[in-house]
VEXRO-203348 format. One record per residue: residue number from 1; residue in one letter; z, y, x negated of N, C-alpha, C, CB in turn. Coordinates in pm, whole numbers, plus 32768, in hexadecimal, padded with zeros to 4 digits. Each point is the difference from the previous one (the first is absolute). Glycine has a CB too. Example, Ala and Ser with C-alpha at 12.3 -4.5 7.8 and 13.67 -1.06 7.14 Angstrom:
<pazas>
1;a;830C;7DC7;7AD9;8000;8077;8059;8000;8078;7FA6;807D;7F8B;80BD .
2;s;7F3B;80DE;7F66;8006;8077;7FAE;8049;806D;804D;7F29;7FC1;7F8A .
</pazas>
This chain:
<pazas>
1;m;8000;7F88;7FAC;8000;8078;8054;8000;807D;7FA8;807B;7F84;80B7 .
2;s;7F32;80DB;7F6B;7FF6;807A;7FB0;807D;8054;8011;7F07;7FFC;8016 .
3;p;8117;805D;7F88;8073;805A;800F;7FF9;8052;8080;800F;800B;7F0A .
4;a;7F7A;8023;811C;7FF4;804F;807A;8024;7FAE;807B;7F4D;8089;7F92 .
5;a;8087;7EFA;806E;8022;7FA9;8071;8095;7FE2;8005;7F1D;7F9C;7FF3 .
6;r;8120;8050;7F97;8090;7FE9;7FFD;804B;8076;8039;7FE3;7F6D;7F3A .
7;q;7FF2;810C;809F;8043;8077;8030;7FF6;800C;8097;7FD1;806E;7F28 .
8;a;7FC1;7F65;810F;7FED;800C;8090;805A;7FA1;804D;7F16;8045;7FD6 .
9;t;8112;7F4C;7FEB;804D;7F9A;8048;8092;7FFB;7FD7;7F31;7F7F;8014 .
10;d;80F2;80B1;7F77;8088;7FF5;7FCD;8041;808A;7FF7;7FBF;7F32;7F80 .
11;a;80C5;80D0;8090;8049;807B;7FE5;7FFA;801C;7F6B;8099;7FDA;80C5 .
12;p;7F66;80A6;7F12;7FFB;801F;7F70;8077;7FC5;7FB7;7F86;80D3;8034 .
13;v;8062;7EFD;7F53;806D;7FCE;7FAC;8048;8077;7FBF;7F82;7F28;7FD5 .
14;v;8030;813F;8007;8038;8078;7FC4;7FD7;8079;8054;7FF9;7F97;7F18 .
15;t;8069;80BA;810D;7FE5;807C;8048;8044;8074;7FB7;7FED;7F84;80DD .
16;v;7FC4;80DF;7EFE;8032;807B;7FC3;7FCE;8072;8059;7FFF;7F9F;7F0E .
17;r;8060;80A9;812E;7FD8;8064;8064;8043;8086;7FE2;7FE1;7F4A;80AC .
18;d;7FCB;811C;7F3D;802F;808B;7FEE;806D;800B;7F95;7FC8;802C;80F1 .
19;v;8024;7F8F;7E9F;8065;7FFF;7F96;7FF4;807B;7FA7;7FFE;7F05;8004 .
20;n;8074;813B;7FE6;800A;8073;7FA7;806F;7FE8;7F9C;7FAC;809A;80B4 .
21;k;803B;7F8D;7ED0;8061;7FEC;7F94;8001;807C;7FA7;7FDC;7F05;8006 .
22;k;809B;812A;7FD7;800E;8073;7FA9;8054;7FDC;7F86;7FEB;809A;80C5 .
23;f;7FF7;7FA5;7ECB;8058;8003;7F8D;8029;8092;7FEF;7F90;7F34;7F8E .
24;g;80E8;80ED;80A3;8029;808C;8004;7FA9;804B;8063;804E;7FF6;7F11 .
25;t;7F6B;806F;80C0;7FA5;804C;8057;7F70;7FCE;7FF4;8097;80C7;7FEB .
26;f;7F53;7ED6;7FBF;7F78;7FCD;7FE9;7FDC;7F98;8069;8019;802A;7F0A .
27;d;7F74;7FEA;8137;7FD0;7FA0;8064;7FB8;7F8D;7FB9;7FE9;80B9;80AE .
28;a;805E;7ED8;7F44;7FC6;7F8C;7FBB;7FA1;7FB2;805A;80CC;7FF3;7F72 .
29;l;7F55;8005;8110;7FAB;7FBE;8063;7FFF;8055;807E;8031;7F1A;7FA0 .
30;s;7F5A;80F6;809C;7FF4;8054;8077;7FB4;7FB6;806D;8006;80CE;7F71 .
31;d;8040;7F13;80FC;7FC1;7FC7;8079;7FA9;7F86;7FE0;8002;80E4;8066 .
32;i;803C;7EB8;7F5C;7FB6;7F87;7FDB;8003;7F9D;8073;803A;8022;7F0D .
33;n;7F50;7FAC;8118;7FF3;7F9C;806A;7FA5;7F8F;7FD0;8022;80B1;80B2 .
34;v;800F;7ED4;7F5F;7FAE;7F8C;7FDE;8039;7F85;8047;7FC1;8064;7F1F .
35;e;7FE7;7F43;810B;8029;7F7F;8035;7FB4;7F93;7FB5;8031;8064;80E5 .
36;l;8013;7F2A;7F0B;7FC4;7F91;7FB5;8014;7F80;804F;802A;8074;7F23 .
37;g;7F68;7F45;80F6;8007;7F82;8047;801E;7F8B;7FA4;7F62;805D;80A5 .
38;k;80C3;7F34;7F97;801F;7F88;7FB3;7F87;7FD4;7FAE;80A6;7FBA;80AF .
39;g;7F72;802F;7ECF;7F95;7FD2;7FA9;7FA9;806C;7FC6;8003;7F36;8082 .
40;e;8014;8148;7FA5;7FAF;806D;7FCA;802E;8027;7F74;7FD9;8052;80E9 .
41;k;7FC8;7FE3;7ECA;801C;8032;7F7A;7FDE;8095;7FFC;7FD0;7F1D;7F99 .
42;l;8095;8134;804E;7FF0;8092;7FFA;8012;802F;7F72;8052;8017;80EC .
43;v;7F51;8038;7EE3;800E;8042;7F7E;801D;8094;8017;7F62;7F59;7F93 .
44;i;8104;80D8;8026;8021;808E;8001;7FD8;8038;7F78;80C1;7FE1;80A6 .
45;c;7EE6;8081;7F5C;7FD1;8038;7F82;8001;8098;8007;7F72;7F35;7FD8 .
46;g;8071;8109;7FB7;8000;8091;7FF6;802D;802B;7F76;802D;8012;80F5 .
47;p;7FCC;806F;7EEE;8026;8030;7F7C;8096;7FF2;7FE7;7F42;809F;8008 .
48;s;80E7;7F6A;7F7B;808E;7FFA;7FDD;804A;8070;8048;7FCB;7F9C;7F1F .
49;g;80AC;8044;8114;8050;8063;8047;7FD9;8017;8090;8020;8068;7F29 .
50;s;7F8A;7F41;810D;7FD0;8015;8089;805E;7FC9;806A;7F1C;7FF8;7FA7 .
51;g;8149;7FB9;8031;8060;7FC9;805F;7FF1;7F6C;8019;8002;80DC;8067 .
52;k;7FA8;7EE2;7F4C;7FE5;7F71;8016;807F;7FAC;7FEF;7F15;8023;7FAF .
53;s;812D;7FEA;7FDE;8077;7FB0;7FE6;8073;8027;805E;7FB9;7FEA;7F10 .
54;t;8050;8096;8111;8067;802C;805E;7FEC;7FBD;8087;8012;80DC;7F89 .
55;l;7F72;7F1B;80A6;7FE5;7FC0;8080;8026;7F6D;7FFF;7F48;80A2;8025 .
56;i;808F;7F17;7F73;801D;7F70;7FFF;8096;7FE7;7FF0;7F1C;7FD3;7F9E .
57;r;812B;8086;801C;8091;7FF3;7FF3;8046;801F;8084;7FEE;803D;7F0D .
58;c;7FDB;801E;8140;8036;8019;8086;7FF0;7F84;8059;7FCB;80F7;7FE8 .
59;i;7FBF;7ECB;8012;7FE7;7F88;804F;805F;7F8F;7FD8;7F0F;8044;8018 .
60;a;8112;7FB5;7F67;8059;7F97;7FCD;8093;801C;801B;7F58;7FD2;7F51 .
61;g;80C8;80A5;80E3;808B;8023;8018;8049;802E;7F84;7FFF;7F5E;80B6 .
62;l;7FB6;80D1;7EE6;803B;802D;7F83;800A;8099;7FF9;7FA6;7F33;7F92 .
63;e;801B;8113;80CB;8005;8092;8004;8022;802E;808D;7F58;800F;7F44 .
64;k;8108;804A;80C8;801E;803E;8081;7F8C;805B;8027;80FA;7FF4;7FD4 .
65;r;7EF8;8025;80AC;7F99;805B;802F;803E;8068;805D;7F50;7F4B;7FEB .
66;v;806C;8125;8025;8031;806A;8056;7FF0;7FDB;8092;7FC7;80A8;7F50 .
67;s;7FC5;7F20;80D1;7FE4;7FDF;808B;7F93;7F97;8007;8044;80E7;804A .
68;g;7FA5;7EE6;802E;7F98;7F9D;8014;8037;7F73;800E;7F67;8091;7F82 .
69;e;8045;7F17;80AD;8027;7F75;801C;7FBB;7FA0;7FA0;8022;803B;80F2 .
70;i;802B;7F65;7EDC;7FC8;7F92;7FB2;803A;7F7F;8039;7FE7;8090;7F2E .
71;s;7FC2;7F13;80F4;802F;7F7C;802C;7FA9;7F95;7FC0;8055;8060;80DA .
72;i;7FED;7F34;7F00;7FBE;7F8F;7FBE;8020;7F82;8050;800E;806F;7F1B .
73;a;7F89;7F4F;8116;8011;7F86;804F;8065;8014;8071;7FC8;7F78;7F35 .
74;g;8031;80FB;8109;8057;801E;8071;808B;802F;7FDB;7F82;7F5A;8079 .
75;r;809C;80B1;7F06;8084;802F;7FD4;7FF6;8091;7FD7;8040;7F17;7FB4 .
76;r;8008;813E;8091;7FF6;8090;7FE8;805F;802B;7F91;7FC0;8023;80F0 .
77;l;800A;802B;7EB3;804C;802F;7F8D;8035;808C;801C;7F74;7F74;7F64 .
78;d;810F;809F;8090;803C;8083;8016;7FCB;8064;7F99;80CF;7F94;805F .
79;s;7F2C;80EC;7FC7;7FC9;8066;7FA7;8052;800F;7F81;7FA6;8076;80C7 .
80;d;80DD;7F6C;7F40;8054;8008;7F88;8009;7F7B;7FB6;8083;80B4;806E .
81;c;7F33;7EE8;7FC2;7FFA;7F79;7FC2;8087;7FB9;7FFF;7F45;8052;7F72 .
82;a;8118;7FDC;80E1;8084;7FC1;8004;7FF9;7F6F;802C;8064;80DF;8031 .
83;n;7F34;7EFE;801A;7FF1;7F76;802F;7F91;7FB7;7FB6;8053;8047;80E0 .
84;a;7F94;7FE1;7EA3;7F91;7FC4;7FB3;800D;7F69;7FF4;7FED;80D5;7F81 .
85;s;808A;7EF5;8091;8014;7F6F;7FF5;7FB2;7FB3;806C;80E2;802C;7F9D .
86;v;7EF5;801A;80D0;7FB3;7FBB;8067;7F78;7FD3;7FCB;8075;8087;80AE .
87;l;7F60;7FB1;7EE0;7F7F;7FDC;7FC8;8007;7F88;7FA2;7FBF;80EE;8014 .
88;a;80BB;7EDF;7FD3;800F;7F8A;7FAA;7FB6;7F8A;803D;80DF;8053;7FAE .
89;g;7ECD;7F6F;8003;7FB1;7F91;8032;7F87;802A;8050;80CE;7F7E;8003 .
90;v;7F1B;8104;800A;7F8C;8034;804A;7F9E;8042;7FA0;808F;8021;80CD .
91;i;7FA8;802C;7ED3;7FAD;8047;7F9F;8020;7FCE;7F73;7FF7;80CA;8097 .
92;g;7FA0;7F26;7F19;800F;7FE6;7F72;7FC2;8073;7FB3;7FFD;7F06;8024 .
93;m;8043;8122;7F6F;7FD1;8075;7FB4;7FE9;7FD9;7F6F;807D;809B;809A .
94;v;7F0F;7F8B;7F31;7FDE;7FEA;7F73;7FF0;808A;7FC1;7F8D;7F1F;802F .
95;f;80C3;80FC;7F6A;8005;8084;7FC4;7FA5;800B;7F85;80EB;8016;8054 .
96;q;7F02;8063;7F81;7FAE;801D;7F8B;803D;7FC5;7F81;7FB0;80D1;806F .
97;q;80D3;7F35;7F84;8044;7FDB;7F84;8044;7F78;8003;8021;80EF;7FDB .
98;f;7FB8;7EB9;807F;802F;7F75;8009;808E;7FF5;8037;7F6B;7FC9;7F3F .
99;n;80F5;8082;8084;808C;8001;802E;8040;7F75;8002;7FC7;80C7;8089 .
100;l;801A;7EE8;7F13;8041;7F7E;7FF1;8082;8011;7FB3;7F20;7F8A;8006 .
101;f;8140;8021;8018;807F;8002;7FB6;7FEB;7FBB;7F79;8087;7FFF;80D9 .
102;p;7F87;804A;7EB7;7FDF;7FC6;7F7D;805F;7F92;7FD5;7FA1;80DA;7FC4 .
103;h;80DC;7F25;8072;8063;7F9D;7FD5;7FFA;7F80;8053;8091;80BC;7FB6 .
104;l;7F15;7F41;80AD;7FEF;7F88;8052;7F7A;7FBD;7FE0;808D;8066;80B6 .
105;t;7F70;7F16;7F55;7F81;7FBA;7FEF;7FA2;8022;8073;8074;7F46;7F84 .
106;v;7F0F;8095;806A;7F9E;8016;806B;802F;7FBE;8081;7F47;800C;7F56 .
107;l;80E5;7F78;80A1;802C;7FB8;8077;8079;8046;803F;7FAA;7F28;7F9F .
108;e;80B2;8107;8010;8076;8046;8035;7FD9;8084;8042;808D;7F95;7F4E .
109;n;7F12;80B1;807A;7FCE;807A;803F;7FCA;7FE4;808B;7FC9;805D;7F1E .
110;l;7FF1;7F32;80F1;7FC2;7FDF;8080;8063;7FD1;8069;7F34;7FC6;7F82 .
111;t;8136;7FF9;8053;805C;7FC5;8062;8074;805D;8026;7FC4;7F22;7FA3 .
112;l;804F;8149;8014;8074;8057;8017;8003;803A;808D;7FFE;8038;7F0E .
113;a;7F97;800C;811B;7FFE;8041;8084;8003;7F9C;8073;7F83;80BB;7F99 .
114;p;802F;7ED9;8063;800A;7F9F;806E;808D;7FC9;8011;7F13;7FC4;7FD7 .
115;r;8134;8023;7FBA;8087;7FCA;800B;8064;8069;802F;7FC7;7F5F;7F4B .
116;k;802E;811C;8081;8062;8068;8021;7FE4;8042;8086;801D;8027;7F0D .
117;v;7F63;7FF3;8110;7FDD;804C;8079;7FE4;7FA4;8076;7FA2;80B3;7F6F .
118;l;800D;7EE6;807B;7FDA;7FA6;806D;805E;7F89;800D;7F17;8046;7FDE .
119;k;8148;7FAE;7FC5;8063;7F93;8002;7FBF;7F77;7FF8;8097;8092;8086 .
120;t;7EFB;7F67;7F2E;7FBB;7F81;7FEB;804E;7FAA;7F9E;7F22;806F;802E .
121;s;80E0;7F0F;7FE8;8048;7FA7;7FA4;7FBC;8001;7F78;804B;7F6F;80C0 .
122;k;8000;806E;7ED9;7FC8;7FFD;7F79;7F8B;7F9E;7FF7;80E1;803C;7FA3 .
123;t;7F2D;7F50;809C;7F96;7F9C;7FFA;7F81;8034;8040;80AC;7F4B;8005 .
124;e;7F61;80F2;8070;7F8B;8035;8046;7FC3;8076;7FB5;8062;7FB4;80DA .
125;a;7FF4;80A4;7EF1;7FCE;8075;7FB6;7FB6;7FD6;7F82;80BE;8088;805A .
126;d;7F78;7F16;7F5F;7FBD;7FCE;7F87;7F78;7FC4;8020;80E1;7FD4;7F98 .
127;a;7F19;7FDD;80D4;7F83;7FBF;8026;7F96;8068;8026;8081;7F38;804F .
128;l;7FA9;812E;7FFD;7FA3;8069;8028;7FD1;8050;7F87;8070;800C;80E1 .
129;a;7FED;8012;7EC3;7FDC;804D;7F89;7F99;7FB5;7FAC;80E4;8069;8000 .
130;r;7F2D;7F16;7FEF;7FA0;7FB2;7FB2;7F77;7FFD;8046;80BD;7F72;7FA5 .
131;k;7F45;8089;80E0;7F84;8002;804C;7FB7;8085;7FEE;8064;7F61;80A7 .
132;m;7FE9;810C;7F5A;7FC3;8085;7FF1;7FCF;8016;7F71;8096;8057;80B6 .
133;l;7FB0;7F72;7EE8;7FD0;8009;7F76;7F7C;7FB6;7FEF;80EC;8012;7FAF .
134;e;7F08;7F7C;8094;7F81;7FB7;7FFD;7F91;8054;8041;807D;7F24;8006 .
135;r;7FA8;8123;8063;7F9D;8050;8049;7FC7;8071;7FAA;8079;7FCA;80D4 .
136;v;7FDB;806A;7ECF;7FCF;806C;7FA7;7FDE;7FCB;7F75;808C;80A4;8080 .
137;h;7F66;7ED7;7F75;7FD1;7FBE;7F86;8061;8012;7F8A;7F16;8024;8050 .
138;l;816C;7FCF;7FCD;8065;800D;7F96;8066;7F8F;8007;7FE2;80F9;8004 .
139;s;7FF3;7E92;8026;805C;7F90;8013;8051;7FDD;7F83;7F63;7FA9;80A8 .
140;a;8062;806A;7EE3;8041;7FD5;7F84;8063;8067;7FC9;7F35;7F7C;7FCF .
141;h;80DE;80F4;8076;804D;806E;7FC6;8085;801C;8045;7F28;805F;7FBE .
142;g;8103;7F47;809A;807B;8019;804C;807D;8010;7FAD;7F97;7F82;80B2 .
143;g;806F;803B;7EDB;8076;8006;7FAB;7FFE;8071;7F9B;8013;7F0F;801E .
144;k;7F83;813E;7FDD;7FF5;806E;7FA1;8042;807F;8037;7F2B;7F9D;7FA7 .
145;y;80EE;80C2;7FFD;8033;8082;8027;7F8B;8063;8006;80E3;7FCF;7F97 .
146;p;7F29;809A;80BB;7F91;8060;800E;7FC9;8033;7F7B;8063;8042;80D7 .
147;g;7FF6;7FD6;7EC9;7FD5;8034;7F7F;7FA7;7FA2;7FB2;80CE;807F;7FFC .
148;q;7F2E;7F02;802B;7FAA;7F9F;7FBD;7F74;7FF8;803E;80CD;7F7F;7FC6 .
149;l;7F1B;80D1;80A2;7F81;7FFC;8048;7FAE;807E;7FE6;806A;7F71;80B0 .
150;s;7F14;8084;7F63;7FA9;8075;7FF8;8015;8057;807B;7F56;7F7F;7F79 .
151;g;8074;80FA;8084;800C;8059;8073;7FC0;7FC5;807D;8002;80C1;7F64 .
152;g;7F88;7F05;808C;7FBD;7FC3;8072;8050;7F8C;803A;7F27;8044;7F9E .
153;q;8116;7F6C;800B;8053;7F92;802F;807C;8034;8048;7FAD;7F72;7F43 .
154;q;8091;80F7;8087;8076;8039;8042;7FDE;8035;808B;805D;803B;7F20 .
155;q;7F2E;8003;80EE;7FDC;8034;8084;7FE3;7F8F;8061;7FA4;80CF;7F95 .
156;r;8024;7EC4;8039;7FEB;7F8C;8057;8085;7FC1;8029;7F23;7FD6;7F92 .
157;v;8140;802D;8014;8087;7FD3;8025;8038;805B;806E;8026;7FA6;7F15 .
158;a;7FC1;80DD;80DE;8030;805E;8065;7FC1;7FE4;8088;8021;80AD;7F4D .
159;i;7F5F;7F2D;80B4;7FBF;7FDB;807D;803F;7F80;8039;7F28;806B;7FB1 .
160;a;80EF;7F33;7FF9;8041;7F84;802C;808B;801C;8037;7F7D;7F80;7F55 .
161;r;80CC;80DB;806B;8085;8025;8031;7FF8;803A;808D;804B;802B;7F14 .
162;a;7F53;802D;8103;7FEF;8039;8086;7FDE;7F94;8066;7FB5;80D7;7F98 .
163;l;7FF7;7ECA;8041;7FD9;7F95;805B;8074;7FA5;8024;7F1C;800A;7FA0 .
164;c;8146;7FEC;8008;8074;7FAA;801A;8054;8032;8075;8002;7FC5;7F0E .
165;m;7FEB;80B9;811A;8047;8035;8074;7FB3;7FE7;8082;8066;80AF;7F6D .
166;k;7F2C;7F06;808A;7FAD;7FDB;8073;7FDA;8079;8054;806F;7F21;8003 .
167;p;7F57;8146;7FBF;7FE3;807B;8049;7F88;7FF2;805E;8060;807F;7F42 .
168;q;7FA0;7FD3;8126;7F8B;800C;8056;7F9D;8067;7FCA;808D;7FBD;80C5 .
169;v;7FA8;80A0;7EEB;7FAE;806B;7FC7;8023;800E;7F6D;7FF2;8079;80DF .
170;l;7FA7;7F91;7ECC;8015;8017;7F71;7FD0;808C;7FDC;7FE6;7F09;7FCE .
171;l;8070;8142;7FEB;7FE1;8086;7FD3;7FF2;8000;7F68;807B;8064;80C6 .
172;f;7F1F;7FE0;7F08;7FE8;800A;7F70;7FF4;8093;7FDB;7F8D;7F1E;7FFB .
173;d;80C6;810F;7FA7;7FFA;808A;7FD3;7FC9;8005;7F72;80C3;803E;8094 .
174;e;7EBB;7FDD;7F60;7FBC;8007;7F7E;8021;7F85;7FAA;8006;80FD;800B .
175;p;7FDE;7E8B;8026;802F;7F87;7FBB;7FC1;7FE6;7F78;8026;7FA5;80DE .
176;t;7F6C;809F;7F02;7FBD;7FE6;7F7F;8007;8075;7F9F;7F6A;7F68;8079 .
177;s;80D4;8108;7FB0;7FF8;8078;7FAD;8050;7FF5;7F7E;7FE0;8082;80D0 .
178;a;8081;7F23;7F2A;804F;7FF0;7F87;7FCB;7F91;7FA5;80C5;8051;807F .
179;l;7EC8;7F78;7FA3;7FCA;7F8E;7FB7;7F92;8028;7FA0;803A;7F6F;80C0 .
180;d;7FBA;8046;7ED3;7F8C;800F;7FA9;7F84;7FD6;804E;808C;7FD5;7F2F .
181;p;7F01;8068;80B4;7F87;7FE5;804F;7FDD;7F6C;800B;7FAF;80DD;7FB8 .
182;e;8065;7ED7;7FDD;7FD8;7F73;8006;805B;7FAC;8059;7FA3;801A;7F1C .
183;m;80D1;801C;8109;805D;7FB7;8055;7FF1;8022;8093;809E;7FF9;7F41 .
184;v;7F19;8072;80DE;7FF4;802F;8089;7FC6;7F95;805B;7FE3;80E8;7FAB .
185;h;7FB7;7ED1;8025;7FBC;7F9D;8055;805E;7F91;802A;7F2A;8035;7F8E .
186;e;813B;7FA9;801E;805E;7F95;8023;8047;8020;8083;8021;7FCC;7F0D .
187;v;8008;80B2;8101;804A;802A;8077;7FA2;8012;8076;80AA;8071;7F6E .
188;l;7EE3;7FCC;807B;7FA1;8016;806D;7FCD;7F7C;803A;7FBE;80D9;7F96 .
189;d;8031;7EC3;8015;7FD4;7F7D;8031;8067;7FC3;805F;7F7E;7FDE;7F2B .
190;v;8102;802F;80B3;806A;7FCC;8057;8001;804C;8084;8089;7FBE;7F36 .
191;m;7F69;80C6;80C4;7FFE;8051;807A;7F8A;7FDB;8059;8071;80BA;7F84 .
192;a;7F1B;7F31;803F;7F8B;7FD9;804E;8014;7F78;8042;7F70;8084;7F65 .
193;s;80D3;7F21;8054;801D;7F7D;8039;805D;800B;8079;7FE2;7F9A;7F1D .
194;l;8085;80B9;80D8;805B;8016;8070;7FB5;803B;8078;80BE;8020;7F5F .
195;a;7EE9;803F;8084;7FB2;803E;806B;7FAC;7F98;8048;7FFB;80D8;7F81 .
196;s;7FC9;7ECC;8034;7FA9;7F9A;803B;804E;7F9F;8058;7F69;8014;7F3C .
197;e;811B;7FE4;80AC;8056;7FA8;8050;8037;8044;807C;803B;7F89;7F2F .
198;g;7FA1;80F8;80E6;8029;8043;807B;807E;8052;7FF7;7F93;7F4C;8072 .
199;m;809F;80CF;7F17;8078;8052;7FF2;7FE1;8091;8026;8056;7F67;7F4A .
200;t;8002;80D8;8102;7FF4;808E;801F;8030;804F;7F87;8022;7FD7;80FA .
201;m;7F8C;8087;7ED5;801D;8040;7F81;7FE0;8095;8004;7FD3;7F28;7F8B .
202;i;8084;8127;8036;7FE6;808E;7FEA;8008;8017;7F6A;805F;8045;80E4 .
203;v;7F38;7FF5;7EE3;7FF5;800C;7F6F;7FE2;8091;7FDA;7FB1;7F11;7FF0 .
204;v;80A5;8128;7FBD;7FE3;807F;7FBE;7FC0;7FE0;7F7B;80C2;8078;8074 .
205;t;7EC6;7FBA;7F75;7FBA;7FDC;7F84;7F99;8068;7FDB;8025;7F11;8033 .
206;h;7FC0;80F5;7F49;7F8F;804D;7FCD;7F8B;7FA4;7FDB;80A0;80AE;7FAB .
207;e;7F71;7ED0;806A;7F97;7F9F;7FDF;7F9A;7FFE;8072;80A2;7F73;7F76 .
208;m;7F01;80EC;8087;7FA5;8012;8071;7F9A;7F8F;800E;801E;80F3;7FE4 .
209;s;7FBA;7ECF;7FAE;7FA4;7F8F;800C;8044;7F8D;804A;7F8D;8044;7F2A .
210;f;80F1;7FA5;80B5;804D;7F99;8048;8012;8027;8091;8078;7FC4;7F2C .
211;a;7FAB;80BA;80ED;8017;802E;8089;7F85;7FEC;8057;80A4;80A7;7FA8 .
212;r;7EE7;7F72;801F;7F84;7FF5;804C;7FE8;7F70;8030;7FA1;80BF;7F7C .
213;s;8082;7EE0;8032;7FEA;7F74;8025;8076;7FC5;804E;7F71;7FE8;7F37 .
214;f;8103;8057;80BF;807C;7FC7;8036;8024;8036;808A;804D;7FE5;7F18 .
215;a;7FA5;809E;80FC;803C;8043;8073;7FAF;7FEC;8080;805F;80A7;7F64 .
216;d;7FE9;7F56;810D;7FC1;800F;8082;7FF4;8094;8023;805C;7F21;804A .
217;r;800E;812A;7F96;8001;808F;801F;803A;804E;7F8A;8017;7FCE;80F6 .
218;v;7FC8;80B4;7F06;802A;8057;7F94;803B;8080;803A;7F50;7FA0;7F67 .
219;l;8122;808A;8061;8037;8085;8019;7FF0;8050;7F80;80A6;7FAA;80AD .
220;f;7F1F;80CB;7F5E;7FF5;805A;7F8E;805E;8076;8017;7F0F;7FBB;7FD4 .
221;l;8153;8056;7FD1;8064;8069;800C;7FEA;806D;7F99;80A1;7F59;8058 .
222;e;7F82;8120;7FCF;8008;806F;7FA3;8068;8062;8034;7F0D;7FE3;7FB9 .
223;s;814A;804B;7FED;8069;805F;8023;8053;7FD1;8077;7F70;80B8;7FA8 .
224;g;80AA;7EC5;805C;8057;7FC9;8067;7FC1;7FEF;8088;80B4;8065;7F86 .
225;k;7EC9;7FAE;8085;7FBB;7FF6;8080;7F8F;7F99;7FF8;803A;80EF;8032 .
226;i;7FA9;7ED3;8040;7F8F;7FA4;8006;7F81;8053;800D;808D;7F49;806A .
227;v;7F21;80B3;7F2E;7F81;8048;8000;7F95;7FAD;8046;803F;8076;7F2A .
228;e;7FC6;7F07;80BF;7F9D;7FA8;803E;803E;7F77;8018;7F44;807D;7F90 .
229;a;80A1;7F4A;80E5;8028;7F78;8023;7F85;7FBA;8037;80F1;8045;8030 .
230;a;7EE7;7F4E;7F90;7F82;7FC0;8026;8002;7F6E;7FD8;7F86;80D9;7FE9 .
231;s;801C;7EDB;804E;7FED;7F79;7FCE;7FD5;8008;7F6F;7FC3;7FA9;80E6 .
232;a;8058;7FEE;7ECE;7FD8;8000;7F73;7F69;800F;7FF3;80C6;7F71;7FC8 .
233;a;7EF1;804D;8090;7F6E;8008;7FF8;7FD1;8090;8010;7FED;7F16;805A .
234;t;804D;8131;8007;7FD9;808B;8017;8030;805A;7F90;8007;7FD7;80F5 .
235;f;8076;8017;7EE1;8037;8058;7F99;7FAF;7FFA;7F7F;80E1;7FE1;8065 .
236;f;7EF8;7FA7;7F73;7FBA;7FF2;7F7F;7F6A;8018;8009;80AE;7F5E;7FBF .
237;s;7F19;809B;80B8;7F6F;8016;800C;7FDD;8087;803B;7FE5;7F0C;801A .
238;a;8072;8127;803F;7FDF;807F;8043;807E;804E;8022;7F32;7F97;805E .
239;p;811D;8091;7F3D;8078;804F;801D;7FDB;8084;8043;8075;7F97;7F3B .
240;s;7FE2;8097;811F;7FDD;8077;804E;8035;8081;7FC5;7FFF;7F70;80C7 .
241;h;8067;8087;7EE5;8041;807A;7FCD;7FD2;801D;7F71;80C8;7FD4;8095 .
242;e;7F24;80AB;7F4E;7FD2;8027;7F7A;8062;7FD5;7F94;7F89;80C1;8065 .
243;r;80F7;7F44;7FBA;8065;7FD9;7F9B;7FF6;7F6B;7FE1;8099;80B8;804F .
244;s;7F50;7EF8;8017;7FEE;7F70;7FEA;7F85;7FE5;7FAC;8070;7FD1;80DA .
245;k;7F24;8077;7F42;7F85;7FEE;7FB4;8015;8021;7F6C;7F7C;8037;80CE .
246;a;80CC;8036;7F17;8019;8028;7F75;8055;7F99;7FB9;7FF0;80F0;8042 .
247;f;8074;7EDA;8004;8057;7F9A;7FC6;7FB0;7F83;7FDC;80C1;8058;8086 .
248;l;7EE5;7F7F;7FD3;7FB1;7F87;7FE8;7F9B;8014;7F90;801E;7FC3;80EE .
249;r;7FAD;80B6;7F05;7FA4;801A;7F91;8044;7FEC;7F7A;7F84;80A2;808F .
250;k;80FC;7F84;7F6A;804B;7FED;7F83;8024;7F6D;7FEB;805C;80E7;8015 .
251;s;7FBD;7ED3;8059;8022;7F71;7FF6;7F87;7FAB;7FDD;80B6;8025;80A6 .
252;f;7ED5;8004;7F8C;7F83;7FB6;7FE9;7F98;8061;7FC9;8036;7F5B;80BA .
253;p;7FCC;80C0;7EC3;7F9D;805C;7FC7;7F73;7FD7;8024;809C;802F;7F45 .
254;g;7F16;8034;80E5;7F78;7FE3;8029;7FEF;7FF2;8095;7FE2;7F93;7F2A .
255;m;8090;805A;811E;7FFA;7FF7;8092;7FDF;808C;8037;80A7;7F3D;8004 .
256;v;7EFE;80CA;8059;7FDA;807E;803D;8012;7FF6;8096;7F5D;802F;7F46 .
257;h;80F0;8030;80F3;8010;8007;8090;7FC9;8084;8031;80CB;7F6B;7FF8 .
258;q;7EE0;808B;806B;7FC6;807B;8039;8064;8041;805E;7F16;7FA0;7FED .
</pazas>
């Protein structure tokens, strides 16, 4: 079933309505609206400082907002994020800097949250962690510490850790920006595999070639506002806004948009 058909028959998995966020007097996000259906892949892009990471952190319950509604799988997140625990087991987050505990083994990193937050037994958590390591092609590395792994391997561990919480939605905040170029494909390949399996995903990225092949829809932000929201096919072939066209010309040298 196509994403459009899913949206027509299913309630949105992610709803962001009239969201505003300030840092002091600075408007970080202004009147943001987006809905995401089950299995859809949304890419959020735009220049540095446009509000991309702030938006995804608001959706994850990591940033308070001034106003607006955010709900994930029917669970409404308070504007002050005081009830952010309702998102446990619903949202998984993969950060730019991996955020693995260096003093814990890979397997211990993966089992910590399921055991502490979801109250999963050690036996079940270990079994799930090994399954997720196999899924990201790191089965042989469970006993190692993060410092013994490459950057690409650490980010794949971070993805496996998020999957261990059995999320309905996976969020990625610039997952490849801290990696050496030759390691980027390791992470993007895993993300593409998850997408092919029907995972609902929101990705902040500057990897526009990946976004073009991966996304169902694209949000282009600038100065905390949505400049353009379109299907990936439309955004990359016929963007409507001059700012989007200029951004794509820089991302794809030689691309010309009338």
